[in-house]
Every structure is written in C-alpha cells, then in structure tokens.
N, C-alpha and C positions, 0 to 999 in steps of 0.2 A: 243531383240535389244542389251540388253545388252553385251551377249558377243563379239560383233564388238565394242566396244569402252571402251577405254582405260579410266579408273576410278584412281580417285589419291587417295592415303593411306588417309583415315580420312574422305572419302566421305561420309554424311548420305544418307541415303536407305532409302525407305519410298514403305511399300508395303503398296496395295490397298485392305484392307480386305473386306469379302463378307458384305453385307448388311442385317442386321438383319428386322427383321417384322418390327417395327417402322419405319428405315429406308426407308423401301419397300417404305412402306403408306404415308412418306412425299414426296417420289418422287416423287409419282403419285399423291399425292397430285400439288404438283408443275406443273405438266406436266396438269392438267387439269386447273390451273388457266392462263397459257399460251395459252393453246390452248384453252379457253372456247369461244371464239367468233367465232372460225370455227369450234366449234362442235357446237353452237347454228346454224351457218349457215349453218350445215350438213355435212359441209364438210371431218370432222373427226369423229370418234367415241370415247367418254369421255372413260376413265378406271375408274373405279369406284376403290377404295377401297378393297374392297371385294369383286374384280372382280379373276374369275380364273386365270390371268395370275399372277396378285401377288402374290397368294400361289403356283406357278408353282416355282420347285425349282432351275431353271436356272433365275429365277428372283433375289436372293440373288447377283448374280454377278454382277456389274454396268453397263459394255460394254452391257452385252446379255439382262438387261433390257430394255437397250434402243434398242436395235434391235427388244424385244419382242413388246414393245409399239408404234417402228412403223410400225409394223406390223396390229398390234390389232388395231390400230387407223384408219386404212383403212376400212371405209364402207362395201366396197366389198368385203372384207375378211374372210372367212370363221371363225367361233370366235374359240379360244382355249377352250381346254377343258383339267379339271385338270387329267382327269384318262388317257390320249393319255400317250403315252410312250415317251418316249424321242427323238426316232428317226422319229415317228412321228411328233412332234412338230418341229422339223428340217426340216423335207419334206416339212412342207407348209410354211415355215418359206422361204428356197432357190428356192422352185416350185415359190412363189409370187411374192421373186425380180426378179426372171428370167421373170417372163411373165409383170412386171414395166419395164423392160428396155427392152422388145419385142418391147412393145409398143409407145415407142417411137421412131419416125419416122417423117424424113422433109418433109412426102406429107401430104396435109391436109385433106385427106381421111382417114377415119378412116383404120384401118385393121380387116380384118373379122378374126373371131376367128380360123382357120386353119392357118391362118400365123403366125398369132400370137401364135400360139402351136406350129409351125414348130418352130419359133425363138427361143422362149422359149427353146425348148429342144437343140437345137443348143449354146445357152448362157450355161446350165447346161452343155452339153460335154466338152466345152473349159473349165469353171471356175473344172470340175473335170481334166483335164489335169494338170492344176498350182497342182489340190490340191497332184497328183501323184508326180508329181515334187518336190515337196515339202519334200514330205516321203521317195521321194526313192531317195534323196540326202539325209538323214537325219538331212533337216533342218526345220525351220520354216518360212522361206521365199525363192524370188528364184529372178535371175535379166531377164529381157526383156528377155535379147538374148539366155538364157537358155530357157524358154516358147519357143519361137519360135521355136528354133531345135525341141524341143521336139512335138509340135502343124506338123510340117514337118514330123517327122517322125513317125506318129501314123496317120496320114491325109492321105485317097488314093485318095485325089485327089490334084490340083495344087493349089502353093499360087499364088495369084498377086503380092505381095507385094515381092520384090528381099534383102530385109535385114530382117535376122529372128528377131534382135532386134524392129524391127516395128508390125512384125507378133506379138512380142509377147504382145506391148503393144496395141494391138487390139486385144489381145486375152481376158483381162483382168480388163483393164484400165479403164471399165464406171462403173466399179461396186460399190458403194459405200462401199460396209463393206470389199474392197479389199484394205488393205491400200500402198500408193504407197508412196516412198521414191523416190530424184534423187541429183545423183549429175555427174558435169562436167568431163571426163576424159580424158587425153592424150592431145598433140600437137593442134589437130584441134578441141578442146574443145565440144566436143560430148559428149552432155546427155545419158547417161545409167541408168535407172529405178529400180529399184528394189520392188520389191510385198509381202504382205504377208496377210491372214485372219486377219482380226480385232480379228477373237477371233478362234485359232487353233483348236477347235471343229466341225467348217463349213469345212475345209476341211477333217477332218476326216469322217465324215459323205460321205462325197460326196464319196471318196474311199469304203467308206463299200457298202455304197447302190452300187457303180457301179459293185463293185464283186460280188456281194449277183446277181444284174441283169444278168451279163455274165455267171456265173454258171447256171441261170436258163432258160438262152437261148440257152446254149449250152448244158444241160442235156435234153432240149426238143427236139433239133436234131438228141441228142442220140439215145433218147428214137424208132425214125422214122427208124435207122436203117442205114446200107449203110457204114458201118466201124465205123473208131477212128473218131474224132471230130477233128476239127481244133482247138486245144485250144492257136495260136498264139499271141492274144493280151491278153489275160489269164495271160500268161507265160511272158510274155513282161513288162504288171507293175506289176509283181507280184514275179519277182525273183530277184528283187535287194536289197531288206531287210526284217528283220522279222516282223511280224507282233507283235510278242510278246512283241515289242519294244515299242508298241503302244498301250495299252491296251483299251484306248475307240474308238478304230477302229472297235476291237474283242467285246467290249459290244453294239454299234451299228449294228453288224453285228448279234451277238445274239439276237437281237432284231427284227431283217429285219427276219432272217430265223424263226421266232417266227411267223412270217406272215403269213407265206407259208401254203397253203394247203396240202392234207395230198399225194395227187398225185406226185405237185411239191416236196414233201423232199424225198419222194422217190427215184425221177429223179435224185436227187439234188444229196443225200445220195450215188446213186449208181457209177454216174460222178466222185466225190472227193474219190469215193476209186479206181475206174481204176488209175483213172490219179497218183493218189500217187501209185500206185503197178509200177505203167510204167514210172516215172520220170526220170528214168535211161537210157530208151531206146526209149525217145519221140523220133520223128524225128518232126524236124523246119523246116518251109518253107522258113524263113528265110525276112520274107515277112517287117518284122520291125527290121532286124540289126541295123538299122542306130538310133536305140532309145538308148543313153546311156546317162542313167542319171549317172552309175557309169561305171567305165574304168573297161572293157572285162575280166572279172573273172570267167571262166566255172566251177568252183567247185564251188563258192559261188551263182554262181546264179543256179545250181542243187540245191545244198541247200536249200539256200532263198525260191526258189520255192518250194521242196518237202515239209521244214518245214509248213510253208502257207498252203498245201492241205492240212498237218495232222493236224495242227489247226482247219479250216473249220471246218472237218469233226468232230473234236471233239466236237467244239461248237453245231454242230444240236443236239449231241446225248445230249445236256444237261447234267443232274446230272447221267442216265444209264450209263454215259459212253463208249468206243467202245472197241471191242476187237481187242489186236493187229493184228492179221488174217489179220483183215477187212482190213486194208492198207496194206499189204504183200502181195497181192495176191497170187498164186499157189506155192510160194516161202514157205519153214518152216519158220515161221515167228519169232523164237527165232534167226538165223543169222542173216535171214532177217533182222529186226528190231535193231538188236546191228548195223549191218553193215550202218542202217539205220543213227542213233546214231554219228556213228565215223563219217560219209557222211557232219553231222550239225557242229560238233566240227570241222575238217579240213577245212571247208569252211566258217563259219562265224567266226567274228573278236570275240576275246577270252572275251570282256566287252557285245557282246550277248550273249552269250552262258549263262550268269546269268537270263537273260529274258526266254530265254527255259526253263530253270527247274523250276522256278518262274510262269511260264504257262503251263507246260504240269505236269501230274504225273502221273507213273506206279503205278497202285493199281491191283498186283498179275494177271496181264496181261492184263487190261483194261486199256485204256487211260481215264483223266478225265482232266479236267481244274483244274493247280496247285491252294495251297495258292498264295497270296499278299506278296511274300518276294524272292527275291534273295536268291540264295547260292554263296556269295561273296569269295575269294579266299582267306584259302586255300582250301574253303571245296566244289568249285565250282565241282571238280574232280570226288568229291565223288556223288554230285548229278545227273550227266549226266551217272556215272555208275547205280545208282539203275535206271534212265529213263529207261538205255538199260536193265533191268531186271537182270544183270549181279551181283550175290550177291556175287561170288566170287572174282571179281574185288573190289566190294562194302569193301567188308570186310579187304581184303591186306590195301588198299588204309586207310581207317579208322582208322586200326592200324598202318601202317606204319605213319599216321600226329603227332599221339600221339609219336614215336619216333624222327623223322622230323622236329617237329614245336612244340612239347611240348603243343599239343591242341587238344582236343578231340570234336566229333560232337556232339548234340543232335536236335532231329526233332521230329514233331509230328509224332507217331506212329512208333520210331525207339524202336526196343525190349530191353531192358531193360539191360537185362546178357551182349548184345556185345557190350552197349553203356560202362558201367561201365567197363566192359575186355580189352576194348578199350584203355581207361587211367592207368587201374593199370599196366595192364602188361610194357609199357613206365616208369611207375614210380619207379619200381623196380630196371629199370637199371638208373634213375636222381638223380639227389641231391637236386631237387626242393620237393614241397610238397604236390604234388598232388593235388586231387580235392576233394570235395563233394561225399559222397556215398549216392547217392537217396536212396529213399525207393521205393522200389519194385510194379510195376504195381499190380492193382487186381487181384487178380489170377494167379497170377506168379506159376508155378508149383516150391513143395519146394526141390523141386532135383534142378531145375534153381536157386535156393536163397541158396542152400548150397554150388554151383561150386563157386559162387561166392564169400559167405561165405569164403571157402579155398583161393581165392586170396588174400583177404583183411589182413587174417591172416601171409600169409606169404609176404607181404609188409610191414606188422608192425613189422614183423619179421625181414627184412632187413634196413627198415629207423625210425619204431615209436622210437625209443629212441632218435632220432636226429630232429624230424618235434615237434619243438615247435611252431609252429602256429597254425597247427590244425588237431594235431593229437589225440587232445581229443573229439573236435566235430568226427572224424573218429571211435576213441573207440567207444563213445557213439552208433553212428550207425552202425556199426559190433556189438553190443552187443544186439542191438534190432532185428537184424534178428534170434536171436535166437528159438520168440515164432512162425517164419513162417518155421521155419527147418524141415526134415523127424524125428523122435523119435529116429530112431537107428542113426543122425548125429552126430559127433564128439562134442564136448563142442571147447570153443574157444582155438583157440591154446595159448600157453604158451606164443607166443609173445604176447597176449592182456594184458598176466601178466604186461610185461617187461615194455610193450609201458606206459600202465596208472600205472606202480608203477616209471616209470621214473619221468611223468608230475605229482603224487601226492607228490614226493619228490621234484620239481623243485618249487611249491606252494600250499603249505598247507592246503591254503583255497579250494581247490580246492574239497579236499575229501568229505567237506560238502555239498558244491554245485552240487557235481554229483550225491549224491544221492542213490540210488538203479539204479548203470548205464545201469544194464540190461535190466529195467522195468517188470520183469517178475516175474510169481507168487512162492511163495516158494517151490509149488511142480514141478515147471518143471522142465522137465531134462537137460534143459540147461540154467538153473543157476548157477551161481559157487558155487558148492560144500566146505563144512567144507576145505575139504584140500587143493583147490587151494585158498581159502580167505587165508589161513592158509601161504600157500608160500607166495603168493601178500604181505602178511604183514611182511613176513622174509625178501623177498626183500627190502621192505622198510625200514627194521632195517637196512639194508646192507650200505639205502643211511645218515644211522646216523637221521632217522625219532625221533623224541623223544614217549616215550610210551606212547602212548595218546590213551585211552580207546575208547576212542568217533569215532577215523578214522576207526577201525574195522567194528565198529556199523554202520560210514557213508557207507563202503562199503559193508556191510553185507544189507544195509536197514532194519536196524533195528534202531527203534525211540530210540532216546539217552535219 
C-alpha cells in the first residue's frame, strides 16, 4: 500500500526479510508452546521443527509461514509434502480455506459433503474473480464497488443486492487471508472498502489455475467437433494485461500444465494454436461486454489476448520451444509473425513491452521462454526486432543506436562481429573515446576477425592519436587479434604504429609496461617486423623521445 501513502522525506523504512532456518525453527517452537493445550486435546496438530512445513521454501516468508501453520495444524487437513510443487501446495491451501468458509453456517444441522463442496467451489470462483479484478487493473488491491461490478458482468444470473459495493463486500469480505481496509467518503459518510490478498501469490495462483482449467474445458469441447469454441469468458479475463508482467502467474501455469495428461496436453496445445492464429478474426458474442476492468481499447485487448495465448502455448512446450509457424495458422509465418509483434507493439504500453522481450525469445524460428531480464530503452526496439525475426531491422537499429545515442548493445548469443562493428562505425564519426574491443567468440572464422581488425585500424587512424583514456587498451586488443587472423592477412595498419607511438611519447613508462604488445611468437607472420619497429622508433624520436635502447627492446619484446 506504500504507493497510496504520502511518505515524508527522511522517514525510516523497514523491510521484513525472509526467515532463515533458525528463525523458522524458533517460530515453530513458539507456535507449539502457545498451542500446547489444544494439541494435547487433539484440536490442533503439533508442528515439529523438522516437519515438511518448516523445510518448505515458502516458510521463509513470515506471512506465508503463518498461512502454512494455520493449514498444517488442522488435524483434518491433508499433510504437506516437501516434494510437492508450489502450485500443489497453494491448491491445498486455498481449497481447504474455502471448505472451512463453506462449513460455516447459521444452521444447526451439519452440512452434507456435497453441499460443502458446492459452496467451496462457489467461494473459489468468487475469489478468482477478485484475483482477476486486481491483475486486470494492474494493481494489488480492489474496491468493493469494482468487485461487485466485475461479478455482475461475469455471472450469468441476477444479483439479489442492488448495490454493487454490497455485492463486492459479500464476495471476499469473509476470507481471513483477504485484507480489508475501510474509509468513509462523501457527504453521506458512506463506507468504502478496499481488499487485497495478504500475499499476492494467492491471487496469482487463482488466476493461473482458472486459465488452465478454462483451456482444458474448451479443449475438451473442441475435441468433440461442431465448429469453433466459444472463448468469450477466456477472452474477457485475459485480454486486459499481459501475463509477461506477472511472471509468478506464468510459473504457476507452467506447473499446472505439467500436471496434465498427454491427451489433455495435446488438446490444449491444439486449442491455443488455433486461438492464437485466428485472434484477429474471432467472433465475440458480447456476453461479457460489460466486464470493463480497463477502458475499452480494442487494439489493446487484441494485443494482450494474442500475447497471452502465445505465452501459454510456449509455456506448454517447455525447453523444446514452439515453431513460429504453429501460432500463425495457414498464413506465411514470416510476415504473419512480424505483424503479430507489431500488434503487440501498437497495443501495449511502452513499459509493458520490456516484459514481452524478457518473457519471449526467438531462436532461429522457434519461440522459447526468455531470460529474466528486460530490454529497457533505448534497447527495447532492438529486442522487439529480434523477437519478430527481422534481422535487417535489428541491424539497422543496432547501428543507428550507436550514432544517435552513443551506445551499443551486447546480449547473450549476439554475433561478436556485429556487436563490435555497431560501436566502431559510430565511433569513427564521434569525438568520444569508444568502447573496449572484446575478445572474439571461440571458433569465430579468421575472415570475420580480419574484418573487425581492419575496422579497428581505420578507427585508430582517425582517432587513436587523441584518445588518451583508453586507446592503449584498444591497441593491445587490436594487436592480440593477430594470432586469429588468416595467414595472408595484412599486418597492423600504420595507424596502429602512430597511435602506439603517441601513447608511448606521452608516457615513457608505458613502453616497459606494454612489453610484447602483440603477444605473438617471434616467427608469427603478424608480428611487427623490423621495418615496422624501426618506423615506430623513428616516429617516437619525432616526439623527442630520448635515445633509450630499452624502449626498442620493450617494443620488440626482447628481454633487457
């Protein structure tokens, strides 16, 4: 809630760090001490320090540890297993809490298991509506009026209460793991309430679980034939925000997809590919048109829905990736995919595009889940061009970035020669000091190394004589390329000699520190030959360098 509070400058801020093993053990010991009498009477289950609960990673978060303890201390609750997935644990927690709420009744007659199960299912659905209400508004909280309006739009039956805020209060107000804040507003002193999950991951799990269940249901209907499936509710709930901004939802969904059987996986895969391919031409029945967690923006809704379908399809593929053609239908995959990325670029907010390029990667025509880093400005456009597979556009942007922003981009698996050329070319027309010449990737063809070496020679010819800050490092890097050049390649350009001479004349001590700058064996065809060394010595003499024989020995790499 910090974003809703005015905090004065200088106010001390406290962050609640995760518990370590000793703190978890101490917490559990105190819990057992406080609840010793109830445990002895069989009303609660003791929580030994060595229990699976204490060893679970979620127990390191104090708030989640409390939730786990409340669940695990119930003698009737299924036990927690340390090997269960995070999504399986959350399923146990929310299901059990929903059942507890369902068992609360004003009736003196115990409810049947069938009635409890139906009521628990209804509670979970309403909590899911609340979770989507927060996610689709890009917030961690929601007001009672917003909740009520969403429920009216999504439920296909009339509501008894006339006040949408009252409907919202009834929706989640009774769940103890939903925090409630109240305020009186307006002249009528009306009470307005705001809700949030005690931990955001509960809402994120509910969203992921519903998406996977909805896809499984639609896929089963599709397998029966009879025309296109009605994806109206799925579209309504997943066309407002990109899931790439909620990596925890994607993590839950990946685990839940992993629980599906082979037949279900095949059906869901086919459904996602079909929906992604026809997203621009889908027919909407308008049944949920009044569901408006965000203002109406058809381009944005189409972009978010398209992206989320692709993300879910790539999640299902895992490490194998998905061929781009699979989500393009019968269209030519090249132009169709570039058009899809352009749709996302047009429909999503600029700050959301960084999440897109971090979540998805295009590897030679296959889509994979990306690395956990965002392409921030001014590199975001390069990331989008790479995702779309437009190599020409990416190259233009990469080189243009050097000219316009005096910056160059380096990402894992980037071609070494293109990365180097992207800063060398702009540096030729700049008065700055340039950047370091990185070592070529292992196995780089000698011809490629030679092309970069020639560019560095030209750069040194233009600016090497006046880049006092880092030209020596560039010179050393350039000379070190000699061992990787083709046998028939030219020796270092005279610009290298001029720049080296200028540096040595500026600081005589550099000659001895430099030593054998090229790092080559005496018989290497790329080593500075005697004539070049003599020329270098004569140039230094022009700078009025003292006649010091140790200088030439240092340059030649000869022991003094």
